[in-house]
PASEBA-1860 file (N, C-alpha, C; in nm, 3 decimals):
! residues 183
1> MKKVILVA> 0.081/-0.118/0.000/0.000/0.000/0.000/0.086/0.126/0.000 ~ 0.201/0.118/0.071/0.291/0.233/0.075/0.345/0.261/-0.065 ~ 0.364/0.157/-0.145/0.413/0.176/-0.282/0.311/0.249/-0.367 ~ 0.183/0.217/-0.352/0.077/0.283/-0.429/0.072/0.431/-0.394 ~ 0.080/0.464/-0.266/0.077/0.604/-0.224/0.201/0.677/-0.276 ~ 0.318/0.612/-0.269/0.440/0.673/-0.318/0.433/0.700/-0.468 ~ 0.383/0.604/-0.545/0.369/0.622/-0.690/0.272/0.735/-0.720 ~ 0.162/0.743/-0.646/0.064/0.851/-0.667/0.126/0.987/-0.639
9> LIALSTAF> 0.202/0.999/-0.532/0.265/1.126/-0.499/0.370/1.165/-0.602 ~ 0.445/1.068/-0.652/0.545/1.097/-0.756/0.476/1.143/-0.883 ~ 0.368/1.077/-0.923/0.296/1.115/-1.046/0.238/1.256/-1.033 ~ 0.179/1.286/-0.919/0.121/1.419/-0.899/0.229/1.526/-0.894 ~ 0.343/1.497/-0.829/0.454/1.592/-0.824/0.509/1.619/-0.963 ~ 0.523/1.514/-1.043/0.573/1.529/-1.179/0.480/1.617/-1.261 ~ 0.349/1.600/-1.244/0.252/1.682/-1.317/0.265/1.829/-1.279 ~ 0.281/1.858/-1.151/0.293/1.998/-1.109/0.425/2.060/-1.155
17> VAAAAEGE> 0.533/1.983/-1.152/0.662/2.035/-1.198/0.657/2.063/-1.348 ~ 0.596/1.973/-1.425/0.583/1.995/-1.569/0.499/2.118/-1.598 ~ 0.393/2.138/-1.523/0.307/2.255/-1.544/0.381/2.383/-1.508 ~ 0.460/2.379/-1.402/0.536/2.497/-1.363/0.642/2.531/-1.468 ~ 0.708/2.428/-1.521/0.809/2.451/-1.625/0.745/2.508/-1.751 ~ 0.626/2.460/-1.786/0.555/2.511/-1.903/0.518/2.657/-1.882 ~ 0.476/2.693/-1.762/0.439/2.830/-1.730/0.559/2.923/-1.739 ~ 0.679/2.876/-1.699/0.799/2.959/-1.707/0.839/2.985/-1.851
25> SSASEPVQ> 0.826/2.884/-1.939/0.870/2.901/-2.076/0.780/2.996/-2.153 ~ 0.654/3.009/-2.114/0.563/3.097/-2.186/0.533/3.225/-2.108 ~ 0.619/3.258/-2.011/0.594/3.376/-1.928/0.604/3.505/-2.008 ~ 0.685/3.507/-2.117/0.700/3.629/-2.195/0.583/3.650/-2.291 ~ 0.504/3.547/-2.315/0.391/3.558/-2.405/0.271/3.613/-2.328 ~ 0.196/3.709/-2.387/0.079/3.761/-2.316/-0.032/3.656/-2.308 ~ -0.100/3.653/-2.195/-0.211/3.561/-2.176/-0.339/3.634/-2.213 ~ -0.417/3.574/-2.303/-0.542/3.634/-2.345/-0.657/3.551/-2.290
33> VSFTNNGP> -0.748/3.616/-2.219/-0.863/3.549/-2.160/-0.990/3.618/-2.208 ~ -1.082/3.539/-2.259/-1.211/3.592/-2.301/-1.316/3.541/-2.205 ~ -1.386/3.631/-2.139/-1.484/3.589/-2.039/-1.616/3.544/-2.100 ~ -1.633/3.558/-2.231/-1.761/3.520/-2.291/-1.762/3.375/-2.336 ~ -1.652/3.324/-2.393/-1.660/3.188/-2.444/-1.552/3.096/-2.390 ~ -1.450/3.145/-2.326/-1.345/3.058/-2.275/-1.295/3.113/-2.143 ~ -1.386/3.123/-2.048/-1.354/3.183/-1.920/-1.251/3.103/-1.842 ~ -1.187/3.167/-1.745/-1.085/3.098/-1.668/-1.142/3.002/-1.564
41> RAIGGRFG> -1.273/3.006/-1.541/-1.335/2.919/-1.441/-1.468/2.865/-1.494 ~ -1.509/2.753/-1.434/-1.639/2.696/-1.468/-1.691/2.621/-1.347 ~ -1.824/2.625/-1.326/-1.886/2.555/-1.215/-2.012/2.487/-1.267 ~ -2.041/2.368/-1.214/-2.159/2.296/-1.259/-2.168/2.159/-1.197 ~ -2.217/2.064/-1.275/-2.236/1.928/-1.226/-2.168/1.827/-1.315 ~ -2.137/1.713/-1.256/-2.075/1.600/-1.327/-2.151/1.475/-1.285 ~ -2.194/1.396/-1.382/-2.281/1.283/-1.354/-2.227/1.157/-1.421 ~ -2.211/1.051/-1.342/-2.161/0.923/-1.392/-2.185/0.818/-1.286
49> WGAEVSYQ> -2.081/0.781/-1.211/-2.094/0.684/-1.103/-2.178/0.741/-0.989 ~ -2.182/0.871/-0.977/-2.262/0.944/-0.880/-2.284/1.084/-0.934 ~ -2.339/1.171/-0.851/-2.359/1.310/-0.890/-2.259/1.396/-0.813 ~ -2.196/1.490/-0.882/-2.093/1.573/-0.821/-2.112/1.719/-0.857 ~ -2.073/1.807/-0.765/-2.059/1.948/-0.795/-1.916/1.964/-0.844 ~ -1.898/2.032/-0.957/-1.769/2.038/-1.022/-1.723/2.183/-1.039 ~ -1.594/2.208/-1.012/-1.536/2.341/-1.031/-1.406/2.325/-1.109 ~ -1.388/2.406/-1.211/-1.265/2.407/-1.289/-1.202/2.545/-1.282
57> HNLGKNFV> -1.069/2.546/-1.276/-0.995/2.672/-1.275/-0.877/2.658/-1.370 ~ -0.872/2.744/-1.473/-0.764/2.740/-1.570/-0.635/2.795/-1.508 ~ -0.526/2.727/-1.538/-0.392/2.771/-1.497/-0.309/2.782/-1.624 ~ -0.323/2.893/-1.693/-0.257/2.905/-1.823/-0.330/2.817/-1.924 ~ -0.257/2.726/-1.986/-0.318/2.636/-2.084/-0.391/2.520/-2.017 ~ -0.344/2.472/-1.904/-0.401/2.357/-1.834/-0.502/2.403/-1.728 ~ -0.566/2.306/-1.660/-0.664/2.344/-1.559/-0.672/2.241/-1.446 ~ -0.718/2.289/-1.332/-0.744/2.205/-1.215/-0.894/2.185/-1.205
65> EVNLGTYG> -0.936/2.062/-1.176/-1.078/2.033/-1.156/-1.097/1.973/-1.017 ~ -1.191/2.028/-0.941/-1.222/1.979/-0.807/-1.369/1.940/-0.806 ~ -1.398/1.819/-0.757/-1.535/1.768/-0.754/-1.569/1.720/-0.613 ~ -1.692/1.746/-0.571/-1.744/1.697/-0.443/-1.881/1.638/-0.472 ~ -1.901/1.512/-0.435/-2.029/1.451/-0.468/-2.060/1.326/-0.390 ~ -2.161/1.256/-0.438/-2.207/1.135/-0.373/-2.113/1.020/-0.401 ~ -2.113/0.924/-0.312/-2.031/0.804/-0.326/-2.118/0.698/-0.395 ~ -2.128/0.706/-0.526/-2.217/0.618/-0.602/-2.361/0.667/-0.593
73> WTALGVQA> -2.451/0.592/-0.653/-2.592/0.630/-0.653/-2.668/0.567/-0.537 ~ -2.620/0.456/-0.482/-2.697/0.387/-0.379/-2.640/0.404/-0.239 ~ -2.510/0.425/-0.226/-2.448/0.436/-0.094/-2.469/0.576/-0.037 ~ -2.480/0.583/0.094/-2.487/0.712/0.162/-2.344/0.753/0.194 ~ -2.297/0.857/0.132/-2.161/0.902/0.157/-2.119/1.010/0.059 ~ -1.999/1.060/0.079/-1.945/1.166/-0.006/-1.804/1.129/-0.049 ~ -1.763/1.190/-0.161/-1.625/1.176/-0.204/-1.578/1.308/-0.264 ~ -1.450/1.336/-0.252/-1.388/1.456/-0.308/-1.275/1.412/-0.399
81> TATYNFVL> -1.267/1.474/-0.515/-1.164/1.441/-0.613/-1.103/1.569/-0.666 ~ -0.971/1.570/-0.682/-0.901/1.682/-0.743/-0.808/1.627/-0.851 ~ -0.814/1.685/-0.971/-0.727/1.643/-1.081/-0.659/1.764/-1.142 ~ -0.538/1.743/-1.189/-0.467/1.844/-1.266/-0.467/1.795/-1.410 ~ -0.536/1.865/-1.500/-0.554/1.819/-1.637/-0.467/1.898/-1.734 ~ -0.395/1.824/-1.817/-0.314/1.883/-1.923/-0.399/1.893/-2.048 ~ -0.401/2.008/-2.111/-0.473/2.024/-2.237/-0.385/1.967/-2.347 ~ -0.431/1.860/-2.411/-0.354/1.792/-2.513/-0.377/1.852/-2.651
89> AQPQWTPG> -0.497/1.899/-2.678/-0.529/1.957/-2.809/-0.653/2.044/-2.797 ~ -0.662/2.142/-2.885/-0.781/2.226/-2.897/-0.815/2.240/-3.045 ~ -0.873/2.136/-3.104/-0.904/2.141/-3.248/-1.011/2.246/-3.278 ~ -1.003/2.304/-3.395/-1.096/2.409/-3.438/-1.203/2.348/-3.528 ~ -1.289/2.263/-3.472/-1.392/2.195/-3.549/-1.514/2.283/-3.573 ~ -1.551/2.366/-3.476/-1.671/2.450/-3.482/-1.639/2.585/-3.419 ~ -1.734/2.680/-3.421/-1.706/2.812/-3.363/-1.670/2.812/-3.214 ~ -1.717/2.717/-3.135/-1.684/2.712/-2.992/-1.543/2.660/-2.972
97> TWTVYAGP> -1.511/2.621/-2.848/-1.378/2.572/-2.815/-1.384/2.426/-2.774 ~ -1.324/2.338/-2.852/-1.309/2.197/-2.818/-1.178/2.181/-2.741 ~ -1.179/2.093/-2.640/-1.057/2.067/-2.562/-1.047/1.917/-2.534 ~ -0.931/1.861/-2.567/-0.899/1.722/-2.533/-0.800/1.730/-2.417 ~ -0.829/1.662/-2.306/-0.746/1.677/-2.187/-0.727/1.543/-2.116 ~ -0.624/1.536/-2.032/-0.597/1.419/-1.949/-0.508/1.462/-1.834 ~ -0.521/1.392/-1.720/-0.436/1.426/-1.607/-0.455/1.337/-1.487 ~ -0.362/1.345/-1.391/-0.369/1.265/-1.268/-0.443/1.339/-1.158
105> GLQVGSWF> -0.479/1.265/-1.053/-0.546/1.328/-0.940/-0.553/1.237/-0.819 ~ -0.615/1.288/-0.714/-0.634/1.215/-0.589/-0.781/1.217/-0.550 ~ -0.823/1.115/-0.476/-0.964/1.103/-0.435/-0.971/1.051/-0.292 ~ -1.061/1.110/-0.212/-1.091/1.061/-0.077/-1.242/1.057/-0.061 ~ -1.290/0.968/0.023/-1.434/0.959/0.043/-1.469/0.882/0.168 ~ -1.596/0.889/0.205/-1.646/0.810/0.317/-1.792/0.773/0.289 ~ -1.836/0.662/0.346/-1.973/0.618/0.328/-2.021/0.551/0.456 ~ -2.152/0.541/0.467/-2.209/0.476/0.584/-2.340/0.410/0.544
113> GTGLFGMS> -2.376/0.311/0.619/-2.501/0.239/0.596/-2.544/0.175/0.726 ~ -2.633/0.079/0.718/-2.681/0.010/0.837/-2.567/-0.070/0.898 ~ -2.511/-0.021/1.007/-2.403/-0.090/1.076/-2.270/-0.087/1.004 ~ -2.252/-0.001/0.906/-2.129/0.001/0.827/-2.079/0.143/0.811 ~ -1.948/0.162/0.827/-1.884/0.290/0.801/-1.753/0.263/0.731 ~ -1.718/0.344/0.633/-1.593/0.324/0.562/-1.532/0.453/0.512 ~ -1.401/0.449/0.488/-1.327/0.561/0.430/-1.245/0.505/0.315 ~ -1.233/0.581/0.208/-1.155/0.536/0.093/-1.061/0.646/0.047
121> FGVVGQAG> -0.958/0.606/-0.025/-0.863/0.698/-0.082/-0.804/0.633/-0.206 ~ -0.751/0.713/-0.295/-0.691/0.655/-0.414/-0.638/0.758/-0.509 ~ -0.576/0.708/-0.613/-0.528/0.792/-0.723/-0.624/0.774/-0.839 ~ -0.641/0.879/-0.917/-0.730/0.874/-1.032/-0.656/0.926/-1.155 ~ -0.705/0.886/-1.268/-0.660/0.942/-1.394/-0.784/0.988/-1.468 ~ -0.776/1.101/-1.532/-0.894/1.152/-1.602/-0.856/1.185/-1.745 ~ -0.941/1.146/-1.838/-0.922/1.179/-1.980/-1.059/1.215/-2.036 ~ -1.065/1.323/-2.114/-1.195/1.364/-2.164/-1.191/1.461/-2.279
129> LSYRFEFP> -1.309/1.497/-2.321/-1.332/1.592/-2.430/-1.439/1.690/-2.384 ~ -1.412/1.820/-2.398/-1.511/1.920/-2.358/-1.534/2.018/-2.473 ~ -1.650/2.083/-2.467/-1.687/2.183/-2.566/-1.745/2.304/-2.495 ~ -1.685/2.420/-2.517/-1.739/2.546/-2.464/-1.804/2.621/-2.579 ~ -1.931/2.650/-2.561/-2.007/2.723/-2.661/-1.961/2.868/-2.666 ~ -2.013/2.944/-2.761/-1.981/3.086/-2.769/-2.050/3.165/-2.658 ~ -2.149/3.106/-2.594/-2.208/3.163/-2.473/-2.153/3.082/-2.356 ~ -2.166/3.124/-2.231/-2.094/3.062/-2.120/-2.150/2.926/-2.074
137> LELSVDLR> -2.142/2.826/-2.160/-2.183/2.690/-2.126/-2.076/2.593/-2.174 ~ -2.042/2.498/-2.088/-1.945/2.395/-2.123/-2.008/2.257/-2.101 ~ -1.994/2.170/-2.200/-2.036/2.030/-2.190/-1.911/1.943/-2.202 ~ -1.905/1.836/-2.125/-1.789/1.748/-2.132/-1.830/1.603/-2.113 ~ -1.748/1.516/-2.166/-1.760/1.372/-2.142/-1.619/1.323/-2.111 ~ -1.608/1.242/-2.004/-1.475/1.195/-1.965/-1.483/1.061/-1.896 ~ -1.366/1.002/-1.878/-1.348/0.879/-1.801/-1.254/0.912/-1.686 ~ -1.284/0.859/-1.566/-1.199/0.885/-1.451/-1.185/0.757/-1.368
145> PALGGSFS> -1.099/0.663/-1.412/-1.079/0.543/-1.331/-1.003/0.576/-1.203 ~ -1.034/0.503/-1.095/-0.970/0.524/-0.966/-0.912/0.393/-0.915 ~ -0.798/0.403/-0.852/-0.729/0.287/-0.796/-0.689/0.324/-0.654 ~ -0.728/0.244/-0.556/-0.696/0.280/-0.418/-0.740/0.175/-0.319 ~ -0.764/0.219/-0.198/-0.802/0.128/-0.092/-0.909/0.190/-0.004 ~ -0.967/0.106/0.080/-1.068/0.155/0.173/-1.060/0.079/0.304 ~ -1.096/0.148/0.410/-1.107/0.090/0.542/-1.253/0.089/0.579 ~ -1.300/-0.019/0.635/-1.440/-0.021/0.678/-1.453/-0.093/0.811
153> TATVDGVS> -1.557/-0.056/0.883/-1.590/-0.123/1.008/-1.738/-0.156/1.005 ~ -1.771/-0.267/1.061/-1.912/-0.307/1.071/-1.945/-0.324/1.219 ~ -2.060/-0.274/1.259/-2.102/-0.288/1.398/-2.240/-0.352/1.404 ~ -2.258/-0.434/1.504/-2.388/-0.496/1.529/-2.423/-0.466/1.674 ~ -2.529/-0.392/1.695/-2.573/-0.352/1.828/-2.462/-0.280/1.905 ~ -2.387/-0.195/1.834/-2.283/-0.115/1.899/-2.152/-0.188/1.921 ~ -2.142/-0.315/1.881/-2.020/-0.393/1.899/-1.956/-0.414/1.763 ~ -1.825/-0.391/1.753/-1.755/-0.407/1.626/-1.754/-0.554/1.584
161> ATSGGFYF> -1.788/-0.578/1.458/-1.791/-0.714/1.405/-1.661/-0.743/1.331 ~ -1.644/-0.864/1.284/-1.520/-0.905/1.220/-1.517/-0.875/1.071 ~ -1.623/-0.820/1.012/-1.626/-0.799/0.868/-1.555/-0.672/0.824 ~ -1.507/-0.589/0.916/-1.435/-0.468/0.879/-1.294/-0.502/0.835 ~ -1.220/-0.402/0.786/-1.082/-0.423/0.747/-1.043/-0.334/0.631 ~ -0.931/-0.370/0.568/-0.880/-0.296/0.454/-0.911/-0.371/0.326 ~ -0.954/-0.297/0.224/-0.987/-0.357/0.095/-0.923/-0.276/-0.017 ~ -0.879/-0.346/-0.120/-0.825/-0.282/-0.239/-0.940/-0.251/-0.333
169> NYLGFIPC> -0.947/-0.128/-0.385/-1.058/-0.086/-0.471/-1.008/-0.049/-0.610 ~ -1.090/-0.077/-0.708/-1.067/-0.030/-0.845/-1.202/0.009/-0.902 ~ -1.215/0.134/-0.940/-1.337/0.182/-1.004/-1.303/0.205/-1.150 ~ -1.366/0.131/-1.237/-1.328/0.126/-1.377/-1.367/0.244/-1.462 ~ -1.373/0.217/-1.588/-1.395/0.320/-1.690/-1.544/0.349/-1.706 ~ -1.598/0.430/-1.616/-1.738/0.469/-1.621/-1.745/0.607/-1.686 ~ -1.813/0.621/-1.800/-1.820/0.752/-1.864/-1.903/0.849/-1.780 ~ -1.859/0.974/-1.777/-1.927/1.079/-1.702/-1.957/1.196/-1.794
177> IGVRYAF> -2.066/1.264/-1.766/-2.107/1.381/-1.843/-2.102/1.501/-1.749 ~ -2.042/1.610/-1.797/-2.035/1.733/-1.719/-2.108/1.847/-1.787 ~ -2.178/1.928/-1.707/-2.247/2.048/-1.756/-2.204/2.160/-1.663 ~ -2.137/2.263/-1.720/-2.083/2.371/-1.636/-2.111/2.507/-1.695 ~ -2.125/2.606/-1.607/-2.135/2.746/-1.645/-1.995/2.805/-1.643 ~ -1.948/2.856/-1.755/-1.814/2.913/-1.766/-1.819/3.062/-1.736 ~ -1.732/3.108/-1.647/-1.727/3.251/-1.616/-1.584/3.297/-1.599
END
């Protein structure tokens, strides 16, 4: 488990160092921001394995996405995810702005049910395609697989049962749809 956490931290550190180096190389170029069709921020919802409130903040060419939402559709719980996404391409297919992106991130969450409580953590990878209209609306579709672990405890009549423990988790390639207001 220590190896998984170490690999996740190395991957995230590498992403931030690469983004910082990219920002230094283009520091002499003026940054142009249009608040009508390609705003530096966006807020809205993301729907797939669960429902999430989603916030994006542009950092030069790339962006950070932070999501807070439900832990699946049936479990009672919450999860928080943060990803740093690299913009891979912005093809000029239509008048709006298309963006192809991918990046690493981290996820934490907790859930509870009848006699059950658990906490989870993991690393995520996100890859997707988004479209910002000429008015302040962004639609996106992406995949965000997660790899990590969870701790859970089960209680029966206030006494801890033997079914709790540590579990390895993998959440696969579930497509998600995002709808955001760009400002």
